[in-house]
C-alpha positions in Angstrom: 118.3 -57.4 -67.1 120.8 -54.6 -66.5 121.6 -53.6 -63.1 121.2 -50.1 -61.4 122.7 -48.8 -57.9 119.5 -47.9 -56.2 121.4 -45.7 -53.6 120.5 -42.1 -53.4 122.4 -41.0 -56.7 120.7 -43.1 -59.4 117.2 -43.4 -58.8 116.0 -40.6 -61.0 117.7 -42.2 -64.0 115.9 -45.6 -63.9 112.2 -45.9 -65.2 109.7 -46.7 -62.4 109.2 -50.3 -63.3 112.8 -51.4 -63.8 113.3 -49.5 -60.6 110.7 -51.6 -58.6 112.4 -54.6 -59.8 115.6 -53.6 -58.6 114.7 -52.4 -55.5 112.2 -55.7 -54.8 115.1 -58.2 -55.8 117.4 -56.8 -52.7 115.0 -56.2 -49.9 114.3 -58.7 -47.5 110.8 -59.9 -47.3 109.7 -58.1 -44.1 110.8 -54.5 -46.0 109.4 -55.6 -49.9 106.3 -56.5 -48.1 106.1 -53.3 -46.5 107.0 -51.5 -49.7 104.4 -53.3 -51.3 101.6 -52.1 -49.2 102.9 -48.7 -49.1 102.8 -48.6 -53.0 99.4 -50.2 -53.1 97.8 -47.3 -50.4 99.7 -44.7 -52.5 97.6 -46.1 -56.0 94.4 -46.3 -54.4 94.4 -43.4 -51.9 96.5 -40.7 -53.8 94.4 -37.8 -52.4 95.1 -35.8 -48.9 93.2 -37.3 -46.3 93.6 -34.8 -43.4 96.5 -32.6 -43.2 98.8 -34.9 -45.5 98.1 -37.8 -47.6 98.3 -41.0 -46.4 101.5 -42.1 -48.4 103.4 -39.2 -47.4 103.6 -40.6 -44.0 105.1 -43.9 -45.8 107.8 -41.3 -46.8 108.8 -40.6 -43.6 108.9 -44.5 -43.0 111.2 -45.6 -45.6 114.4 -45.4 -44.3 113.5 -47.1 -41.1 111.6 -50.0 -43.2 114.0 -50.5 -45.9 117.3 -49.1 -44.5 119.3 -46.1 -45.6 120.8 -48.4 -48.9 117.1 -48.0 -50.5 115.4 -45.7 -48.8 115.5 -43.0 -51.6 114.3 -45.5 -54.3 111.4 -46.4 -52.1 110.5 -42.9 -51.6 110.5 -42.2 -55.4 108.3 -45.4 -56.1 105.8 -44.2 -53.5 105.7 -40.7 -55.4 105.3 -42.3 -58.7 102.5 -44.8 -57.5 100.6 -41.9 -55.8 101.0 -40.1 -59.3 102.2 -37.0 -57.2 101.4 -33.6 -59.2 103.6 -30.8 -58.8 101.5 -29.1 -55.9 102.3 -32.2 -53.8 105.8 -33.0 -54.8 106.3 -29.1 -54.1 104.7 -29.5 -50.5 106.6 -32.5 -50.0 110.1 -30.7 -50.8 108.9 -27.8 -48.8 108.1 -29.7 -45.9 109.9 -32.7 -45.9 113.6 -33.9 -44.6 116.3 -33.8 -46.8 116.2 -37.3 -47.6 112.4 -36.6 -48.7 113.5 -33.8 -50.6 116.0 -36.0 -52.8 113.2 -38.2 -53.5 111.2 -35.7 -55.0 114.3 -34.6 -57.2 114.8 -38.1 -58.5 111.0 -38.5 -59.0 110.6 -35.2 -61.3 112.0 -36.6 -64.8 108.9 -39.2 -64.8 106.5 -36.9 -62.9 106.6 -33.5 -64.5 107.2 -33.6 -68.1 107.9 -29.7 -68.2 110.1 -27.0 -66.9 107.4 -26.2 -64.3 109.5 -27.9 -61.3 112.9 -26.1 -62.2 112.5 -23.7 -59.2 112.7 -26.6 -57.0 116.1 -27.9 -58.6 117.2 -24.0 -58.6 116.2 -24.0 -54.7 118.4 -27.6 -54.1 121.6 -25.6 -56.1 121.4 -23.0 -53.5 122.4 -25.3 -50.8 125.6 -26.8 -49.9 124.1 -30.3 -48.9 126.1 -32.4 -51.2 123.9 -35.8 -51.2 121.1 -32.9 -52.4 122.9 -31.2 -55.1 124.1 -34.6 -56.6 120.2 -35.2 -56.9 119.5 -31.9 -58.4 122.1 -32.3 -61.3 119.9 -35.5 -62.2 118.2 -35.8 -65.4 115.4 -33.6 -64.9 118.0 -30.8 -64.6 119.6 -31.8 -67.9 116.1 -31.7 -69.7 115.1 -28.4 -68.2 117.9 -26.2 -66.6 118.8 -23.4 -69.0 122.6 -22.7 -69.7 123.6 -20.2 -67.5 122.1 -22.0 -64.5 123.3 -25.3 -65.5 126.8 -24.1 -65.9 126.9 -22.8 -62.6 125.1 -26.1 -61.4 128.3 -27.8 -62.8 130.6 -25.2 -61.2 128.9 -26.1 -57.7 129.5 -29.7 -57.9 133.1 -28.8 -58.2 133.1 -26.0 -55.5 131.4 -29.1 -53.0 133.3 -31.8 -54.1 130.4 -33.3 -55.5 131.6 -35.7 -58.6 130.2 -34.7 -62.2 129.7 -38.2 -62.7 126.0 -37.2 -61.0 125.6 -34.5 -63.3 123.3 -36.2 -66.0 124.1 -35.8 -70.0 126.8 -34.1 -68.9 128.8 -35.4 -72.4 126.3 -33.9 -74.9 125.6 -30.4 -72.5 128.9 -29.5 -72.2 130.1 -30.1 -75.8 131.5 -27.2 -77.5 130.5 -25.0 -74.6 132.9 -21.9 -74.9 131.3 -20.2 -72.2 131.4 -23.1 -69.7 135.3 -23.7 -70.9 135.9 -19.9 -70.2 134.3 -20.6 -66.6 136.2 -23.3 -65.8 139.3 -21.8 -67.1 138.9 -18.9 -64.5 138.1 -21.0 -61.8 141.1 -23.4 -62.0 143.1 -19.9 -62.6 142.0 -19.0 -58.9 142.7 -22.0 -57.1 146.3 -22.2 -58.9 146.6 -18.2 -57.5 145.7 -19.3 -54.1 147.8 -22.2 -54.2 144.9 -24.6 -53.7 144.5 -27.9 -55.9 142.7 -27.7 -59.1 139.7 -30.8 -58.8 140.6 -33.4 -61.3 136.7 -33.3 -62.5 137.6 -30.0 -63.6 139.7 -31.3 -66.5 137.3 -33.9 -67.2 134.6 -31.2 -67.7 136.7 -29.3 -69.9 137.8 -32.0 -72.1 134.3 -32.4 -72.8 133.8 -28.9 -73.7 136.3 -29.5 -76.4 134.5 -32.1 -78.3 132.9 -31.2 -81.4 129.4 -29.7 -81.7 127.0 -32.0 -83.4 126.1 -31.7 -87.2 123.5 -28.9 -87.9 120.1 -29.8 -86.9 120.9 -32.8 -85.1 122.2 -30.8 -81.5 120.3 -31.0 -78.1 117.6 -28.4 -77.5 120.0 -26.6 -75.3 121.1 -24.0 -77.0 124.2 -22.4 -76.3 124.5 -18.6 -75.3 126.0 -16.2 -77.6 
C-alpha cells in the first residue's frame, strides 16, 4: 500500500478508508483504541445531543489523544464517521479552533459533493494563517473554486510563503492560464522593483502556465476567463 503523509497538509486528498489504515498503523495502542471508540461513537450517534454532538467534543480531544502529528487526520476521520453535513461542518468551522477548522477544510472533498461549501474556503483564504491556507487550497478548492478566486488563492500562497505544493491540481488548473501568468508577472515585477526576492515557487507556477492547453473536448471543467 502506498504511504501517505498524514500530517496537516494532506488528509483531504486521501480516501477515508485509506486514511484510517494509515493512521491506525502509526498510532500507539492507547491512541488507536481512543480513535476506534471515537469513530464508533460518531457513526452511532451522529446527531446533536445537547448544544453539540458528542463527536464534536472528540474533535477537541484529538490533539491530546493522538498527538499533533496525527490530530488533523483523526479529526477528518471523525467528521467522515459522523457523515457531517454542511450545517454541521459550518458550525464546527465557525465555532472551532484553527485545528478544527483545518479538519473541516480537509474533510470537504468527501463530504460535500457540490460547491455549497465554497464560502468556507473563501473565508480561510482571507486569513494569514499559513496552515489554514494550505488546507484551503486542497482538492475541494481545485474542484469548485472559480478561476478568479483560484488565481488569487495561488497568489496568496506566494504572498504568505505557503508552498505551492499544497495547491491541489496546480498543474491542471494553471495550464495555459494567461491571466494567471499576467498576475504572476506583475507580482514578480513589483517584488523586483522593491528590491525584494521573487519566490522560487512563482517561477514554478509561471512555467506551468506556459504548458500547452489540452486538445479541445478533453479539458477540465474549470474554464479560463476571457
